[in-house]
C-alpha positions, 0 to 999 in steps of 0.5 A: 466540498462536503461530499467530495472532501469531508476531511478538509471541511471537518478535520482540516488539521489532518488534511494533506492539502495543508503545508508543514506546520511552523513546528515541523518546519523549525525542526527540519531547519534545525536538523539541516543546519546542524548537519551542514554546520557539523560537516563544515566545522567538524567533518570527521566527527559529524560524518562518524555520527551520521554513519553511526546513526545510519548503522543503528537505524539499519540494525533496528529495522532489520531486527523489526523485520525479523521480529515480524517474521516470527509471528505465525500466519493468520488462521483461515477465516470463517465466513458468515453463512446464510443471507441475514447479513449486514448491508454491504457497499462496494466502491470502485473508482474508475478513470480511463478504464473502458477496456476493463469494465466488462472484466470488472463487472464479471468479477464483481458479479461472482461475489458470494453475498446476498444480492438484496444486501449488496450494492456497488457503485462504479464511480466515474469522472464526468469528463471520462465519456468512454468509460461512462459509455462502457459502464452503461453498456456493461451487463451489470447486475441490479445491485450495481449502479453508476455514480458520476463524480461532479467536476472539480479538483483534485481529480483523485481516487479518494475524491471519487470514493468520498462521493460514493461514501455519501451515497452508500447505504451499507453498514460495511464498505469495501473498495476495489480497483479496476483490475481486481479479482476478489475472492468470492467469499471475501465479503462474507469473511469480513462480515464475520470478522466485524460481527465477532467484534462486540466492542465495535472498535474494529474499524477496518480489515485488509485483505491480502493482495496477490500478484498473478505472474504468467510463466512468460511475460515481457518483464519477468524480473519486474513482475516477479519482484513486484509479486514477492514484494507484495507477498512480504507486505501482505502475508508477513508485515501487515498480519504481524502488525495486526496481531501486535495491535498496531496500526498500519498503512492499508493497501489501496484496494480490498479494504473493508470498513465499518461505514460509521467509522469511515464517516466519523473520521471524515472519509478519505483525504481527497488530496492524499495520493496514498489515501489508504496509508493515511486512513489507517493511521487516522482510524487509529487516532480516533480509537479504531483498530485494524485487522486482516482477513485471509481471502485474497484479491488477485491483481496483474503486475504493473506491466513494465517499468513504464507503468511501475515507475509512475505508480511507485512514484505516486506511492512514495509521494503519498507516503511523504504526504502521510508522514507530513500529516501524522508528524504534526502531532503525536498525542492521539497517535500514542507510542504504538502509533509512532512506532508503526508510523516510523517503521512503515512510512518513514522506513519505506521512504528512507530505504527507497532513498538509499537503496541504489546509493548503498548498492553503488557504494558496496560495488565500488568498494569491491571493484576498486579493491579488486583492481588494486589487489587490496582488502575493501576499505570498509569496516566489516561491521558496516558491511555486516549491517548492510548484509543483515538488512538484506538477509532480513528482507530475504527471510520476509520475502521467502516466508511471504512467498510461501504463504502466498503460494509463490515459489522463491528462487535463489535468482529472486534473492540475488536480483532483489537488490537491483529491484530495490535500487529502482526505488531510489529513482522513484523516490527522487522523482516523487520528491520533486513532484511533491513540490510542483504537483503534490496532488497529481494522480499518476494513473496506472493504465490497465488492460484486460487480464490475459492470464489463463488457468495455466498461469502461475497464480499467486494464491493459496493452493486450496484456492488456486483451482477456483480462481478464474483468470 
């Protein structure tokens, strides 16, 4: 177990394979019992309290999002020159990815970093013969090796990453996915940022993820909304939180770490299906700090609802796991970590749960009132609160899209609530799966990226001409 799940061996209290503690269970039971009892004996008062609490939460979240938009965009990052650089390890966990191996190898081969200071491991599963065969026959550079994870459960990406970490010799470690197209200078920028931190407390850096959307796709609505959502997160929210000195849930790829910090906190949680989100908060608990860099990684969109829904279900299920883990104890999280946890993980879950319900409620009010020739039976304050939250999300999306070089149209803003409503479907799907298959990995299938140089790239204008499709 040591190589594949060091967290469970060394820090089992922070492993998601454990269920809720007695204290967590007791708090949940008290809250549910109080709500049920209140609705039974004093429904009007209880309902008013619940609605008031929800309204207050909406206002706080909207204010938080607007606050984050006020932070300036990060300055362009310096890159470390020359060849006297720290040794860097690239980890790429692959499962059923034979179709994109050649594309991946080609993209990683373009990374601008001294070859004698670079190593990469393609982390493969023992049963995945097709991907293993494709990797062996790929035209890999000398610094890129194949590493087979031993058979066993859970069969997850973080488990494979732990196998790679055990073999890594780099001072710095980064993680990429099969479909990634990282900027060639990304490693040099990360190396420069780590070198500029004499305290050694900077434990991890997140590169921005940008979604490429072709001018014509099979699912333009979903692709554009997904790209805009990423822009809001990686161009606005995470840089602002880093500037405020707060922890944040990292993206699942293009994270850069000091290897010493990774090993100190037990690596990745092999049972957490959003191991990236969890790891950011564990590094913070241990005294580490998180930052962001500017050279991006480009990715294709999921490719339709059939791919988007399982992926989003997994993310929300992992957020549930992460919330469960980090509410076991708040001591080492400190107040900054508590705020960050609630405003990212909890808010993501709560908003996903109510998006479709809120949209249906507003629509029903308007339609019923219109049919009866009456004013909608809802307070202007309630509608104003919902409107404030929507406007805050629009502002963040607009700023993020501009920073990422993506156009933001009126139609994008108008269609956003319908995209957000899809999150409710994913939320309840995730909630059910949390109970009967908590550690199952809903794998996203990838195909070779067919986007050519004429495609609309979600990229900085200064970088767009240099990106290969």
